[in-house]
C-alpha positions in Angstrom: 27.2 -12.5 47.5 24.1 -10.4 47.0 21.1 -12.8 46.8 18.3 -10.3 46.8 17.0 -11.6 43.5 16.3 -15.0 45.1 19.0 -16.9 43.2 21.3 -19.3 44.8 25.0 -19.2 43.8 24.5 -22.5 41.9 21.4 -21.2 40.0 23.2 -18.0 39.0 26.2 -20.0 37.7 23.8 -22.3 35.7 21.9 -19.4 34.4 25.1 -17.6 33.2 26.3 -20.8 31.6 23.0 -21.2 29.7 23.2 -17.6 28.6 26.8 -18.1 27.4 25.8 -21.1 25.3 23.1 -19.1 23.6 25.5 -16.5 22.3 25.0 -13.9 25.1 22.0 -12.4 23.4 20.0 -12.2 26.7 21.4 -10.4 29.7 21.6 -12.1 33.1 18.8 -11.5 35.6 15.2 -12.4 36.2 12.3 -11.7 33.9 9.0 -10.9 35.7 5.5 -11.7 34.6 4.2 -9.1 37.1 2.4 -6.8 34.6 0.3 -7.2 31.5 2.4 -6.1 28.5 1.2 -3.7 25.9 0.5 -5.6 22.7 2.5 -5.3 19.5 0.3 -3.6 16.9 0.5 -3.0 13.1 1.4 0.3 11.5 -0.1 1.1 8.1 -1.4 -2.5 8.0 1.9 -4.2 8.7 3.3 -5.6 12.0 7.0 -6.4 11.5 8.8 -7.8 14.6 11.3 -10.4 15.8 10.6 -13.2 18.3 13.6 -14.7 20.0 13.5 -18.1 21.7 16.0 -18.7 24.5 16.4 -20.1 27.9 16.8 -17.9 31.0 15.8 -17.5 34.6 12.3 -16.0 35.2 10.4 -15.2 38.4 7.0 -16.8 39.1 5.8 -15.4 42.4 8.4 -16.3 45.0 9.9 -19.0 42.7 12.8 -18.7 40.3 12.7 -21.0 37.3 15.0 -21.8 34.4 12.5 -21.5 31.6 12.2 -21.2 27.9 11.0 -17.7 26.9 10.0 -15.6 24.0 12.0 -12.3 24.0 13.1 -12.9 27.5 9.6 -12.9 29.1 6.7 -15.2 30.0 4.2 -15.0 28.6 5.5 -14.0 25.2 4.8 -10.6 23.8 1.1 -10.1 23.0 0.4 -9.7 19.3 -2.6 -7.7 18.1 -3.9 -7.4 14.6 -7.1 -6.4 12.8 -8.6 -8.2 9.8 -6.7 -7.5 6.6 -3.5 -6.7 8.4 -0.2 -8.5 7.8 2.2 -10.1 10.3 5.9 -10.4 9.3 7.6 -12.2 12.2 11.2 -13.4 12.3 11.7 -16.3 14.7 15.3 -16.5 16.0 16.0 -19.8 17.7 18.7 -19.5 20.5 17.8 -22.8 22.1 19.9 -25.9 21.8 17.1 -27.7 20.0 14.8 -27.2 17.1 11.5 -25.3 17.4 8.8 -23.6 15.4 5.5 -21.7 15.8 1.8 -22.6 15.5 -0.7 -19.7 15.4 -3.4 -21.5 17.2 -7.0 -20.9 16.0 -6.1 -18.4 13.3 -7.7 -18.9 9.9 -4.6 -18.3 7.8 -2.6 -20.3 5.3 -1.1 -23.6 6.6 1.7 -23.4 4.0 5.0 -21.6 4.4 5.7 -18.9 5.3 2.3 -19.1 7.2 1.1 -21.5 9.9 3.2 -24.4 8.7 3.7 -26.8 11.6 5.6 -29.3 9.4 8.7 -27.0 9.2 11.4 -27.0 11.9 13.7 -24.1 12.8 17.1 -25.7 13.9 19.1 -24.5 16.9 20.9 -21.3 16.0 18.8 -20.7 12.9 15.9 -18.3 12.1 12.7 -18.3 9.9 10.6 -15.5 8.6 6.8 -16.1 9.1 4.4 -14.0 7.1 0.7 -14.0 6.5 -2.3 -11.7 6.1 -5.5 -12.1 8.1 -8.5 -12.4 5.8 -10.7 -9.3 5.7 -13.6 -11.2 7.3 -11.5 -12.9 10.0 -13.5 -12.9 13.3 -12.4 -11.0 16.3 -11.2 -13.1 19.2 -8.4 -14.4 21.4 -6.0 -16.8 19.7 -2.4 -17.7 20.7 1.0 -18.9 19.5 3.2 -21.8 20.7 5.7 -24.3 19.4 4.5 -27.3 17.4 7.5 -29.5 16.8 6.2 -33.1 16.9 7.7 -35.0 19.7 8.6 -31.8 21.7 5.4 -29.8 21.6 4.3 -30.6 25.2 7.8 -30.1 26.5 8.4 -26.7 24.9 5.0 -25.4 25.9 5.4 -26.7 29.5 8.7 -24.9 29.7 7.1 -21.6 29.0 6.7 -20.9 25.2 3.3 -19.3 24.8 1.8 -15.9 24.0 -1.5 -14.3 23.2 -2.6 -13.3 19.7 -5.5 -10.9 19.7 -7.7 -10.1 16.7 -9.8 -7.0 17.1 -13.2 -6.4 15.4 -16.9 -5.9 15.7 -17.4 -7.3 19.3 -14.7 -4.9 20.7 -16.8 -1.9 19.4 -20.0 -2.8 21.2 -20.3 0.0 23.8 -21.0 -2.2 26.8 -18.0 -4.4 25.9 -15.7 -1.5 25.1 -16.3 0.1 28.5 -15.3 -3.0 30.4 -11.8 -3.2 31.9 -10.0 -5.9 30.0 -7.5 -8.4 31.3 -5.8 -11.3 29.4 -5.5 -14.4 31.7 -3.1 -17.0 30.3 -3.4 -20.0 32.5 -0.3 -22.2 32.7 0.9 -24.8 35.2 4.5 -25.6 36.1 6.6 -28.3 37.7 9.8 -26.9 39.3 12.5 -28.8 41.2 14.4 -27.4 44.2 17.2 -26.1 41.9 14.6 -24.1 39.8 14.8 -26.5 36.9 11.8 -28.0 35.1 12.2 -31.7 35.4 11.6 -34.1 32.5 8.4 -36.2 33.2 8.4 -39.9 33.7 6.8 -42.1 31.0 3.7 -42.5 33.2 3.4 -38.7 33.4 3.7 -38.4 29.6 1.0 -41.1 29.2 -1.4 -39.3 31.5 -0.3 -35.9 30.3 2.1 -33.8 32.3 0.8 -31.4 34.9 2.6 -29.2 37.5 1.4 -28.1 41.0 2.1 -24.4 40.4 -0.6 -22.5 38.4 0.2 -19.1 37.1 -2.2 -16.5 35.5 -0.3 -14.4 33.0 2.9 -15.3 34.7 1.6 -14.3 38.1 0.6 -16.3 41.2 -2.9 -15.5 42.4 -3.0 -12.0 40.8 -5.3 -9.4 42.2 -7.7 -7.7 39.9 -9.8 -4.7 41.0 -13.5 -4.1 40.2 -15.6 -1.1 41.2 -19.2 -1.6 42.4 -21.3 -1.2 39.3 -18.4 -1.8 36.9 -17.6 -4.5 34.3 -14.5 -6.7 34.0 -13.7 -8.4 30.7 -11.6 -11.5 31.3 -9.9 -13.1 28.2 -9.2 -16.6 29.4 -6.7 -18.9 27.7 -5.7 -22.5 28.8 -2.0 -22.6 27.8 -1.3 -25.7 29.8 -0.3 -28.8 27.8 -2.6 -31.2 29.8 -4.5 -29.6 32.6 -8.2 -29.0 32.3 -9.5 -26.0 34.2 -12.9 -25.9 35.8 -13.4 -22.3 36.7 -15.9 -20.7 39.2 -15.9 -17.1 40.5 -17.0 -17.0 44.1 -20.5 -15.4 44.5 -20.6 -14.2 40.8 -21.9 -15.7 37.6 -19.6 -15.7 34.5 -21.2 -13.9 31.6 -19.8 -15.7 28.5 -19.6 -13.5 25.4 -17.1 -15.5 23.3 -15.5 -18.9 22.7 -12.4 -20.1 20.8 -13.2 -18.5 17.4 -15.0 -15.3 18.3 -18.1 -13.8 19.9 -21.5 -15.3 20.6 -24.8 -13.9 19.3 -25.8 -13.1 22.9 -24.5 -13.3 26.4 -24.7 -16.7 28.1 -24.5 -16.7 31.9 -22.9 -19.8 33.5 -21.9 -20.8 37.1 -18.8 -22.7 35.9 -16.6 -22.7 32.9 -14.6 -25.7 31.6 -11.5 -25.0 29.6 -9.6 -27.8 28.0 -6.0 -27.3 26.8 -5.8 -24.7 24.0 -9.4 -23.5 24.7 -10.3 -19.8 25.2 -13.3 -18.0 26.7 -14.3 -14.3 26.8 -16.3 -13.5 29.9 -17.8 -10.4 31.5 -17.9 -9.9 35.3 -20.5 -7.5 36.8 -19.6 -5.6 39.9 -22.6 -6.5 42.0 -21.1 -6.3 45.5 -20.4 -3.4 47.8 -16.9 -4.6 48.7 -14.7 -7.5 49.6 -12.5 -9.9 47.7 -13.7 -12.9 45.8 -11.7 -16.0 44.6 -11.5 -17.3 41.1 -11.4 -21.0 41.8 -10.0 -23.9 39.8 -12.2 -26.8 40.9 -11.2 -30.4 40.8 -11.7 -32.2 37.5 -11.1 -35.9 36.7 -9.5 -36.3 33.2 -10.0 -40.1 33.4 -8.0 -43.1 34.5 -8.0 -41.9 38.1 -5.7 -39.0 37.4 -7.4 -36.4 39.7 -7.3 -38.8 42.6 -3.7 -39.9 42.0 -2.6 -36.3 42.2 -4.5 -35.7 45.5 -6.7 -32.9 44.3 -10.0 -34.5 45.0 -12.4 -31.9 46.6 -9.8 -29.2 46.9 -10.6 -26.0 45.0 -7.6 -23.8 44.2 -7.6 -20.0 44.1 -5.8 -18.9 40.9 -6.8 -15.2 41.0 -8.7 -12.8 43.3 -11.1 -10.0 42.4 -11.2 -7.2 44.9 -13.8 -4.4 45.0 -12.5 -0.8 45.0 -14.7 2.3 44.6 -18.0 2.6 42.7 -19.2 3.7 39.3 -22.5 4.2 37.6 -23.9 0.7 36.8 -22.5 -0.7 33.6 -24.9 -3.1 31.9 -24.4 -6.3 30.0 -24.9 -6.0 26.2 -28.3 -7.2 24.9 -26.9 -8.6 21.7 -23.4 -9.3 20.4 -22.6 -10.4 16.8 -24.4 -12.4 14.1 -23.3 -16.0 13.9 -24.9 -17.9 11.1 -25.3 -21.7 11.3 -23.3 -23.7 8.8 -25.5 -25.5 6.2 -26.0 -29.3 6.5 -23.4 -31.2 4.4 -24.2 -33.5 1.5 -21.5 -36.0 2.4 -21.6 -38.8 4.9 -20.3 -38.2 8.4 -16.5 -38.7 8.8 -15.6 -40.6 11.9 -12.4 -40.4 13.9 -11.8 -43.0 16.6 -9.4 -42.0 19.4 -7.8 -44.9 21.2 -5.1 -45.8 23.7 -3.3 -49.0 24.4 -0.7 -51.4 23.4 3.0 -50.7 23.5 5.0 -48.8 20.9 8.6 -47.6 20.8 7.7 -44.6 23.0 5.5 -46.5 25.5 1.7 -46.6 25.3 0.3 -46.0 21.8 -2.1 -43.1 21.1 -4.0 -43.6 17.9 -6.5 -42.0 15.5 -8.4 -44.6 13.5 -5.9 -47.2 14.5 -2.8 -45.3 13.3 0.0 -43.3 14.9 1.0 -40.0 13.3 3.3 -40.2 10.3 4.7 -36.9 8.9 4.6 -38.0 5.2 1.2 -39.7 5.2 -2.1 -37.9 4.4 -4.9 -39.3 6.5 -7.8 -37.2 5.4 -8.5 -35.4 2.1 -11.1 -32.6 1.8 -12.2 -30.2 -0.9 -12.2 -26.4 -0.5 -15.7 -24.9 -0.3 -17.3 -28.1 1.2 -19.0 -28.5 4.5 -18.6 -31.8 6.5 -19.8 -33.3 9.7 -17.1 -35.0 11.8 -17.8 -37.4 14.7 -15.0 -37.9 17.2 -15.4 -41.2 19.1 -13.2 -41.6 22.3 -12.7 -45.3 23.0 -10.0 -44.5 25.6 -10.0 -44.2 29.4 -8.9 -40.6 29.4 -10.6 -37.4 28.1 -9.2 -36.2 24.8 -9.7 -32.5 23.6 -9.7 -32.7 19.8 -8.1 -29.7 17.9 -8.4 -28.9 14.2 -6.0 -26.5 12.6 -6.9 -23.7 10.0 -10.7 -24.0 10.1 -13.0 -23.4 13.0 -16.2 -25.4 13.5 -19.6 -25.5 15.1 -20.4 -28.1 17.7 -23.6 -30.2 17.0 -26.1 -30.9 19.7 -27.8 -34.3 20.2 -30.4 -33.4 17.5 -27.7 -32.5 15.0 -28.3 -28.7 15.2 -25.1 -26.5 15.2 -24.2 -24.3 18.1 -24.0 -20.7 17.1 -20.4 -20.4 18.2 -17.0 -20.9 16.6 -14.5 -23.3 18.2 -11.3 -25.0 17.2 -11.2 -27.5 20.1 -13.7 -30.0 21.4 -13.4 -32.0 24.6 -14.5 -35.6 24.1 -14.8 -37.4 27.5 -13.7 -41.0 27.9 -16.1 -43.5 26.3 -18.2 -40.8 24.6 -18.6 -39.2 21.2 -19.1 -35.7 19.9 -19.9 -34.2 16.5 -19.1 -30.9 14.8 -19.7 -29.2 11.5 -16.8 -27.5 9.5 -16.4 -25.6 6.3 -13.1 -25.8 4.5 -12.5 -22.3 3.2 -9.9 -20.1 1.6 -6.7 -22.1 2.1 -5.4 -25.2 0.4 -2.4 -27.2 1.8 -1.6 -29.6 4.6 -2.5 -29.1 8.2 -3.2 -31.4 11.2 -5.8 -32.4 13.7 -4.8 -33.9 17.1 -5.5 -34.4 20.7 -4.5 -31.3 22.6 -3.3 -33.2 25.6 0.0 -32.4 23.9 1.9 -35.4 25.3 -0.8 -37.6 23.6 -0.2 -35.7 20.3 3.6 -36.2 20.7 3.0 -39.9 21.3 1.1 -40.3 18.1 -2.5 -39.0 18.4 -2.4 -36.7 15.4 -3.4 -37.0 11.7 -2.6 -35.0 8.5 -5.4 -33.3 6.5 -4.9 -32.2 2.9 -7.2 -29.4 1.8 -7.4 -29.5 -2.0 -8.6 -26.7 -4.3 
C-alpha cells in the first residue's frame, strides 16, 4: 500500500470510517496547515458563507492527527470584515455531537442569530448566524471557536478555531500598512501513537489540559522572512484552551501596537509578551540585523499548583517560530502615534466583586466557582443596565492563575491607583492569590451573555456566570 502521506493502514481505515459516518461530505486525505489562507471578505457589505464542522485527518508537521476541523482545515478559514458590514454564516454540524460558535471579542448582539453561546446545534443539524458589526467597531484581531458548556475545552483542543479580522483605522497608518503581516494562531496538541487526540484524565482537566506539540497557524516552527530594514507585523492569538505563552524574540524587542480589542495610542516596546488563553497581541518587528535566523521562544511559565514543574518544562525555552533575514530594504520606521483611545469615565456605582475559587468535590470532580456558585444555564448571576459604566474587581482565591473573560463588551484594566489603561481588552489574567480590576461600559446590546475563566476546562467545570444586560 502507498503510505507516502504518512498514514498507517489502521489510521486510513479509521479515517475512512469517520468520513463515512459524517455522510461522506469530506474527501479522504490530509489537510495541511502549511500556508496562510486568504481571508473571506464581504461583497457590497455582506459576507455570506458556510462553515462545516467535521472530523478528519490533518497534517501537523510530520504528524498526522485525527482532528476536528472547520471546512476541512486547521485553522478554520479566516474571516475579515469592516465596521458596518454583515456576516451571514451557516454552521453545518457533521460531528457526532452538538456544537456552536462564539465570536470571541466581537462587540455584537449576544442574542440569536448573533453571538448566542446558549444555543446548541445538534449533530447533523445546522444554524444560520447573522449579525452586523457596529459602524464604530474597533479594528483588531478576534476569533471564533465552539462554546458548548461542558465540551468547550474539548472541541477547541481538537482543532476548532479560526481568526476573525476587523479592518479599520490602524491598518491605514502608513508605517503599519507597509509591514508584512502574518497571523500566528498558537495552539497546542496532545496526540497518541495512533494519531488520535486522547481524552484527558480528571487531574488534567482540573489543571487545564495541555499538549506537548505547539503549532503556529497549523505549522511546526514556521519560518518567516524579514529583510534588513523591513517591518513584520505579527498578529498573535492564543487559541490554546489552557496554556499560557510567555513569548520572547531572540535579540529583538517586540513593539506592541494592539491588544485584544484594538490598537494602542502609541507603540509600546517590551522584551517579553504574556498571552493567556484567548488573548491577542499585535506587534511589529524591526529588521535591525544584517542576517541570520532568530528564534521566537515560548519561555516557561508556572500557572500555579506546581503545573510547570510537573510537566518538566522548568528552564526550557521552546522555539515555536523562526525569523530569518533575507535581503535588505530602505529602513521602515515605527509609527509615532496610532489611534485615539479615550479613558472610560469613573462609574457612580460601587465596585462589583467576583471571587474565583477552587476546591471541594462536585459531581465532576473539583469544583470551580464564581462567588461560591457553579454555572447554571437558567440562572442570572449579574444584572446591568445599558449605558452604564462599572468597575469590576476579580479576586482569585485559588492556587492556579485564572484568565477572566467577559463576552460582548471590552474593558479597560485599572492600575493600582485606579486609572484606566488606554487599551481595550476582553480577557484579564488574575494570578493565584491576587486581585485585578477593570472598567467596562455596557453599550448597544441587551440580552444574556457570560463571563468565565478562559482556562476552558475550568469554565466547563463550573467557573462561569450569566450576565443579563437590560435596556
